[in-house]
C-alpha positions as CSV (number, residue, x, y, z in Angstrom):
1,X,0.0,0.0,0.0
2,X,1.5,3.4,-1.0
3,X,2.6,5.7,1.7
4,X,0.6,8.8,1.2
5,X,0.9,12.1,3.1
6,X,-1.9,14.7,3.1
7,X,-1.0,18.0,1.5
8,X,0.3,20.6,3.9
9,X,2.0,19.7,7.1
10,X,5.1,17.4,7.0
11,X,4.7,16.8,3.2
12,X,4.9,20.5,2.5
13,X,7.9,21.0,4.9
14,X,9.7,18.1,3.2
15,X,9.2,19.7,-0.2
16,X,10.4,23.1,0.9
17,X,13.5,21.7,2.6
18,X,14.3,19.5,-0.4
19,X,13.9,22.5,-2.8
20,X,16.0,24.7,-0.5
21,X,18.8,22.1,-0.2
22,X,18.9,21.4,-3.9
23,X,19.1,25.2,-4.7
24,X,21.9,25.7,-2.3
25,X,23.8,22.7,-3.8
26,X,23.4,24.1,-7.3
27,X,24.4,27.6,-6.4
28,X,27.4,26.4,-4.4
29,X,28.5,24.3,-7.4
30,X,28.6,27.3,-9.8
31,X,32.1,28.0,-10.9
32,X,33.4,31.2,-12.4
33,X,34.1,30.6,-16.1
34,X,35.7,33.0,-18.4
35,X,34.8,34.1,-21.8
36,X,36.7,36.1,-24.4
37,X,34.9,39.1,-25.8
38,X,36.6,41.6,-28.0
39,X,40.0,40.2,-27.1
40,X,39.4,40.6,-23.3
41,X,39.0,37.8,-20.8
42,X,36.2,38.4,-18.4
43,X,34.2,36.3,-15.9
44,X,31.0,34.8,-17.2
45,X,28.0,36.1,-15.2
46,X,25.1,34.0,-14.0
47,X,21.8,35.2,-12.7
48,X,20.2,32.8,-10.2
49,X,16.4,33.1,-10.0
50,X,14.6,31.1,-7.2
51,X,10.8,30.7,-7.6
52,X,10.5,33.0,-10.7
53,X,7.4,35.3,-10.6
54,X,4.7,33.8,-12.8
55,X,6.2,30.3,-12.8
56,X,8.9,28.8,-15.0
57,X,10.4,26.2,-12.8
58,X,11.6,26.6,-9.3
59,X,15.2,27.5,-10.1
60,X,16.6,29.3,-13.2
61,X,20.3,29.8,-13.9
62,X,20.7,32.4,-16.6
63,X,24.1,32.9,-18.2
64,X,24.9,35.0,-21.1
65,X,25.2,31.9,-23.3
66,X,22.9,29.4,-21.7
67,X,19.7,28.8,-19.6
68,X,19.1,26.0,-17.1
69,X,15.6,25.7,-15.7
70,X,14.8,23.1,-12.9
71,X,11.5,22.1,-11.5
72,X,12.2,20.6,-8.1
73,X,9.6,18.3,-6.4
74,X,9.7,16.0,-3.4
75,X,7.6,12.9,-3.4
76,X,6.4,11.9,0.0
77,X,7.8,8.4,0.8
78,X,10.0,8.6,-2.3
79,X,7.2,7.0,-4.3
80,X,7.2,6.8,-8.1
81,X,6.1,9.5,-10.5
82,X,3.6,8.4,-13.1
83,X,3.7,9.9,-16.6
84,X,0.4,11.6,-15.9
85,X,1.8,13.3,-12.8
86,X,4.8,14.6,-14.8
87,X,2.6,15.8,-17.6
88,X,0.1,17.5,-15.3
89,X,2.4,18.7,-12.4
90,X,5.8,19.3,-13.9
91,X,5.8,20.1,-17.6
92,X,3.3,23.1,-17.5
93,X,5.6,25.0,-15.0
94,X,8.7,24.2,-17.1
95,X,6.9,25.4,-20.2
96,X,6.4,28.8,-18.6
97,X,10.2,29.3,-18.7
98,X,10.5,28.8,-22.5
99,X,12.0,31.9,-24.1
100,X,11.4,33.1,-27.6
101,X,15.1,33.8,-27.9
102,X,16.6,30.5,-29.2
103,X,20.1,31.8,-29.8
104,X,21.4,30.2,-26.6
105,X,20.9,26.6,-25.6
106,X,18.4,25.9,-22.8
107,X,18.2,22.8,-20.5
108,X,15.0,21.9,-18.7
109,X,15.2,19.5,-15.8
110,X,12.8,17.7,-13.5
111,X,14.6,17.1,-10.1
112,X,13.1,14.7,-7.6
113,X,14.1,12.1,-5.1
114,X,11.1,10.0,-6.2
115,X,11.4,7.2,-8.7
116,X,10.2,7.0,-12.3
117,X,7.0,4.9,-12.7
118,X,6.4,2.3,-15.3
119,X,7.2,4.5,-18.3
120,X,10.9,4.1,-19.0
121,X,10.3,3.2,-22.6
122,X,8.4,6.4,-23.3
123,X,11.2,8.4,-21.5
124,X,14.0,6.8,-23.5
125,X,12.2,6.9,-26.8
126,X,10.3,10.2,-26.7
127,X,11.7,12.5,-24.1
128,X,15.4,11.7,-24.7
129,X,14.8,12.1,-28.4
130,X,13.7,15.7,-27.9
131,X,17.3,16.6,-27.1
132,X,18.4,16.0,-30.7
133,X,15.4,17.4,-32.5
134,X,15.3,20.9,-34.0
135,X,12.2,22.9,-33.1
136,X,10.0,23.7,-36.1
137,X,9.6,27.4,-37.2
138,X,5.9,27.3,-36.1
139,X,5.5,24.7,-33.4
140,X,1.8,25.2,-33.0
141,X,1.3,24.3,-36.7
142,X,3.0,21.0,-36.1
143,X,0.6,20.1,-33.2
144,X,-1.8,18.3,-35.5
145,X,-2.6,14.7,-34.6
146,X,-4.0,14.0,-38.0
147,X,-0.5,14.0,-39.4
148,X,0.3,10.6,-37.9
């Protein structure tokens, strides 16, 4: 029988502590990199945004040449995440961080101590495949399920 914890209380505290510790780990792990611009070597700057206003993940690391967005979620009892949970509870918030400017690479991550449910095949085949696909010029035009 799954170990469930009602929303609020210890479940909420666990989630807040997990998110805080992960954020501290990521920020402490940032290293100063250098870039060469106009013949001068200068440090690369990174802006750390925690809980962006309006959504867009829980943590954003914005550099001049990259963007990392992380959605951080704790799972009470470390239980598995179903594909439905990920689609409904994780992807919409990550989607809010998508920027129109595609000149710099962006990485979107779901960070959890929970386990993946019974959808490894979908993850390996579809989600991993998104890394190597180019975005179409008009993504909404390609969202047509009649083109199977």
